[in-house]
mmCIF file of the C-alpha atoms, coordinates in Angstrom:
data_MODEL
# 
_entry.id   MODEL 
# 
loop_
_atom_site.group_PDB 
_atom_site.id 
_atom_site.type_symbol 
_atom_site.label_atom_id 
_atom_site.label_alt_id 
_atom_site.label_comp_id 
_atom_site.label_asym_id 
_atom_site.label_entity_id 
_atom_site.label_seq_id 
_atom_site.pdbx_PDB_ins_code 
_atom_site.Cartn_x 
_atom_site.Cartn_y 
_atom_site.Cartn_z 
_atom_site.occupancy 
_atom_site.B_iso_or_equiv 
_atom_site.pdbx_formal_charge 
_atom_site.auth_seq_id 
_atom_site.auth_comp_id 
_atom_site.auth_asym_id 
_atom_site.auth_atom_id 
_atom_site.pdbx_PDB_model_num 
ATOM 1  C CA . MET A 1 1  ? 0.000   0.000  0.000   1.00 0.00 ? 1  MET A CA 1 
ATOM 2  C CA . SER A 1 2  ? 1.385   3.416  -0.893  1.00 0.00 ? 2  SER A CA 1 
ATOM 3  C CA . GLY A 1 3  ? 1.119   6.615  1.097   1.00 0.00 ? 3  GLY A CA 1 
ATOM 4  C CA . ASN A 1 4  ? -2.090  7.777  -0.547  1.00 0.00 ? 4  ASN A CA 1 
ATOM 5  C CA . GLY A 1 5  ? -3.958  4.556  0.216   1.00 0.00 ? 5  GLY A CA 1 
ATOM 6  C CA . ALA A 1 6  ? -4.110  3.313  -3.396  1.00 0.00 ? 6  ALA A CA 1 
ATOM 7  C CA . ASP A 1 7  ? -2.099  0.332  -4.498  1.00 0.00 ? 7  ASP A CA 1 
ATOM 8  C CA . LEU A 1 8  ? -0.626  0.593  -7.998  1.00 0.00 ? 8  LEU A CA 1 
ATOM 9  C CA . GLY A 1 9  ? -1.815  -2.945 -8.760  1.00 0.00 ? 9  GLY A CA 1 
ATOM 10 C CA . GLN A 1 10 ? -5.372  -1.999 -7.840  1.00 0.00 ? 10 GLN A CA 1 
ATOM 11 C CA . VAL A 1 11 ? -5.230  1.072  -10.084 1.00 0.00 ? 11 VAL A CA 1 
ATOM 12 C CA . VAL A 1 12 ? -3.941  -1.016 -13.004 1.00 0.00 ? 12 VAL A CA 1 
ATOM 13 C CA . ALA A 1 13 ? -6.671  -3.629 -12.423 1.00 0.00 ? 13 ALA A CA 1 
ATOM 14 C CA . MET A 1 14 ? -9.322  -0.914 -12.287 1.00 0.00 ? 14 MET A CA 1 
ATOM 15 C CA . LEU A 1 15 ? -8.065  0.625  -15.528 1.00 0.00 ? 15 LEU A CA 1 
ATOM 16 C CA . GLY A 1 16 ? -8.198  -2.830 -17.133 1.00 0.00 ? 16 GLY A CA 1 
ATOM 17 C CA . ASP A 1 17 ? -11.832 -3.154 -16.027 1.00 0.00 ? 17 ASP A CA 1 
ATOM 18 C CA . VAL A 1 18 ? -12.617 0.265  -17.477 1.00 0.00 ? 18 VAL A CA 1 
ATOM 19 C CA . LEU A 1 19 ? -10.985 -0.703 -20.778 1.00 0.00 ? 19 LEU A CA 1 
ATOM 20 C CA . ARG A 1 20 ? -12.931 -3.994 -20.964 1.00 0.00 ? 20 ARG A CA 1 
ATOM 21 C CA . THR A 1 21 ? -16.172 -2.154 -20.197 1.00 0.00 ? 21 THR A CA 1 
ATOM 22 C CA . GLN A 1 22 ? -15.387 0.423  -22.865 1.00 0.00 ? 22 GLN A CA 1 
ATOM 23 C CA . HIS A 1 23 ? -14.748 -2.275 -25.487 1.00 0.00 ? 23 HIS A CA 1 
ATOM 24 C CA . GLU A 1 24 ? -17.950 -4.083 -24.507 1.00 0.00 ? 24 GLU A CA 1 
ATOM 25 C CA . GLN A 1 25 ? -19.990 -0.885 -24.760 1.00 0.00 ? 25 GLN A CA 1 
ATOM 26 C CA . GLY A 1 26 ? -18.420 -0.124 -28.147 1.00 0.00 ? 26 GLY A CA 1 
ATOM 27 C CA . ARG A 1 27 ? -19.418 -3.576 -29.393 1.00 0.00 ? 27 ARG A CA 1 
ATOM 28 C CA . LYS A 1 28 ? -22.976 -3.094 -28.123 1.00 0.00 ? 28 LYS A CA 1 
ATOM 29 C CA . LEU A 1 29 ? -23.188 0.304  -29.817 1.00 0.00 ? 29 LEU A CA 1 
ATOM 30 C CA . GLU A 1 30 ? -22.054 -1.227 -33.104 1.00 0.00 ? 30 GLU A CA 1 
ATOM 31 C CA . GLU A 1 31 ? -24.781 -3.894 -32.773 1.00 0.00 ? 31 GLU A CA 1 
ATOM 32 C CA . LEU A 1 32 ? -27.379 -1.215 -32.081 1.00 0.00 ? 32 LEU A CA 1 
ATOM 33 C CA . ALA A 1 33 ? -26.214 0.835  -35.057 1.00 0.00 ? 33 ALA A CA 1 
ATOM 34 C CA . ALA A 1 34 ? -26.493 -2.207 -37.313 1.00 0.00 ? 34 ALA A CA 1 
ATOM 35 C CA . GLY A 1 35 ? -30.004 -2.854 -35.980 1.00 0.00 ? 35 GLY A CA 1 
ATOM 36 C CA . LEU A 1 36 ? -31.010 0.746  -36.652 1.00 0.00 ? 36 LEU A CA 1 
ATOM 37 C CA . THR A 1 37 ? -29.654 0.474  -40.182 1.00 0.00 ? 37 THR A CA 1 
ATOM 38 C CA . ASP A 1 38 ? -31.727 -2.672 -40.730 1.00 0.00 ? 38 ASP A CA 1 
ATOM 39 C CA . MET A 1 39 ? -34.820 -0.957 -39.325 1.00 0.00 ? 39 MET A CA 1 
ATOM 40 C CA . ALA A 1 40 ? -34.279 2.089  -41.548 1.00 0.00 ? 40 ALA A CA 1 
ATOM 41 C CA . ALA A 1 41 ? -34.011 -0.156 -44.605 1.00 0.00 ? 41 ALA A CA 1 
ATOM 42 C CA . GLY A 1 42 ? -37.187 -1.973 -43.564 1.00 0.00 ? 42 GLY A CA 1 
ATOM 43 C CA . LEU A 1 43 ? -38.993 1.326  -43.053 1.00 0.00 ? 43 LEU A CA 1 
ATOM 44 C CA . THR A 1 44 ? -37.906 2.488  -46.503 1.00 0.00 ? 44 THR A CA 1 
ATOM 45 C CA . ASP A 1 45 ? -39.238 -0.740 -48.013 1.00 0.00 ? 45 ASP A CA 1 
ATOM 46 C CA . LEU A 1 46 ? -42.519 -0.324 -46.123 1.00 0.00 ? 46 LEU A CA 1 
ATOM 47 C CA . ARG A 1 47 ? -42.931 3.271  -47.292 1.00 0.00 ? 47 ARG A CA 1 
ATOM 48 C CA . GLN A 1 48 ? -42.298 2.223  -50.874 1.00 0.00 ? 48 GLN A CA 1 
ATOM 49 C CA . ALA A 1 49 ? -44.820 -0.609 -50.605 1.00 0.00 ? 49 ALA A CA 1 
ATOM 50 C CA . VAL A 1 50 ? -47.471 1.722  -49.161 1.00 0.00 ? 50 VAL A CA 1 
ATOM 51 C CA . GLY A 1 51 ? -46.712 4.294  -51.839 1.00 0.00 ? 51 GLY A CA 1 
ATOM 52 C CA . HIS A 1 52 ? -47.084 1.687  -54.578 1.00 0.00 ? 52 HIS A CA 1 
ATOM 53 C CA . TYR A 1 53 ? -50.326 0.471  -53.014 1.00 0.00 ? 53 TYR A CA 1 
ATOM 54 C CA . HIS A 1 54 ? -51.771 3.967  -52.775 1.00 0.00 ? 54 HIS A CA 1 
ATOM 55 C CA . ALA A 1 55 ? -50.681 4.749  -56.313 1.00 0.00 ? 55 ALA A CA 1 
ATOM 56 C CA . SER A 1 56 ? -52.438 1.606  -57.550 1.00 0.00 ? 56 SER A CA 1 
ATOM 57 C CA . VAL A 1 57 ? -55.667 2.407  -55.677 1.00 0.00 ? 57 VAL A CA 1 
ATOM 58 C CA . LEU A 1 58 ? -56.623 5.503  -57.597 1.00 0.00 ? 58 LEU A CA 1 
ATOM 59 C CA . GLY A 1 59 ? -60.292 6.214  -57.852 1.00 0.00 ? 59 GLY A CA 1 
ATOM 60 C CA . HIS A 1 60 ? -61.958 9.169  -59.532 1.00 0.00 ? 60 HIS A CA 1 
ATOM 61 C CA . GLY A 1 61 ? -58.718 11.099 -59.633 1.00 0.00 ? 61 GLY A CA 1 
ATOM 62 C CA . ILE A 1 62 ? -57.930 11.030 -55.881 1.00 0.00 ? 62 ILE A CA 1 
ATOM 63 C CA . LEU A 1 63 ? -55.470 8.987  -53.901 1.00 0.00 ? 63 LEU A CA 1 
ATOM 64 C CA . ILE A 1 64 ? -56.742 6.664  -51.199 1.00 0.00 ? 64 ILE A CA 1 
ATOM 65 C CA . THR A 1 65 ? -54.883 8.810  -48.631 1.00 0.00 ? 65 THR A CA 1 
ATOM 66 C CA . GLU A 1 66 ? -57.084 11.771 -49.613 1.00 0.00 ? 66 GLU A CA 1 
ATOM 67 C CA . LEU A 1 67 ? -60.301 9.747  -49.480 1.00 0.00 ? 67 LEU A CA 1 
ATOM 68 C CA . ASP A 1 68 ? -60.726 9.968  -45.689 1.00 0.00 ? 68 ASP A CA 1 
ATOM 69 C CA . ALA A 1 69 ? -60.695 13.784 -45.670 1.00 0.00 ? 69 ALA A CA 1 
ATOM 70 C CA . ARG A 1 70 ? -63.084 13.882 -48.602 1.00 0.00 ? 70 ARG A CA 1 
ATOM 71 C CA . VAL A 1 71 ? -65.549 11.496 -46.898 1.00 0.00 ? 71 VAL A CA 1 
ATOM 72 C CA . ARG A 1 72 ? -65.387 13.608 -43.723 1.00 0.00 ? 72 ARG A CA 1 
ATOM 73 C CA . ARG A 1 73 ? -66.254 16.742 -45.694 1.00 0.00 ? 73 ARG A CA 1 
ATOM 74 C CA . LEU A 1 74 ? -69.174 14.950 -47.357 1.00 0.00 ? 74 LEU A CA 1 
ATOM 75 C CA . GLU A 1 75 ? -70.459 13.713 -43.994 1.00 0.00 ? 75 GLU A CA 1 
ATOM 76 C CA . GLU A 1 76 ? -70.317 17.235 -42.579 1.00 0.00 ? 76 GLU A CA 1 
ATOM 77 C CA . HIS A 1 77 ? -72.031 18.711 -45.655 1.00 0.00 ? 77 HIS A CA 1 
ATOM 78 C CA . LEU A 1 78 ? -74.845 16.140 -45.540 1.00 0.00 ? 78 LEU A CA 1 
ATOM 79 C CA . LYS A 1 79 ? -74.989 16.393 -41.723 1.00 0.00 ? 79 LYS A CA 1 
ATOM 80 C CA . LEU A 1 80 ? -74.400 12.654 -41.389 1.00 0.00 ? 80 LEU A CA 1 
ATOM 81 C CA . PRO A 1 81 ? -72.950 11.161 -38.211 1.00 0.00 ? 81 PRO A CA 1 
ATOM 82 C CA . PRO A 1 82 ? -69.309 10.148 -38.685 1.00 0.00 ? 82 PRO A CA 1 
ATOM 83 C CA . MET A 1 83 ? -68.629 6.458  -39.237 1.00 0.00 ? 83 MET A CA 1 
ATOM 84 C CA . ALA A 1 84 ? -67.325 4.558  -36.214 1.00 0.00 ? 84 ALA A CA 1 
ATOM 85 C CA . ALA A 1 85 ? -63.576 3.985  -36.286 1.00 0.00 ? 85 ALA A CA 1 
# 
């Protein structure tokens, strides 16, 4: 034991633990980043699929995504109760 109460061997062991923890956290971060990349690619594929679907479901010159707002306006104009969700 040295004069300040810390043993050099203990300090070296602690620094080794810190280094191992740092490497482990770096590995986990790389795994998370790869997972996020996979999710982003999946989200892009999903958006494209929905876009293709909506583009293929054209009716009377409006996209299916615009149909809900149009039906709501018609219901209000005709004073009809809104459809249950």
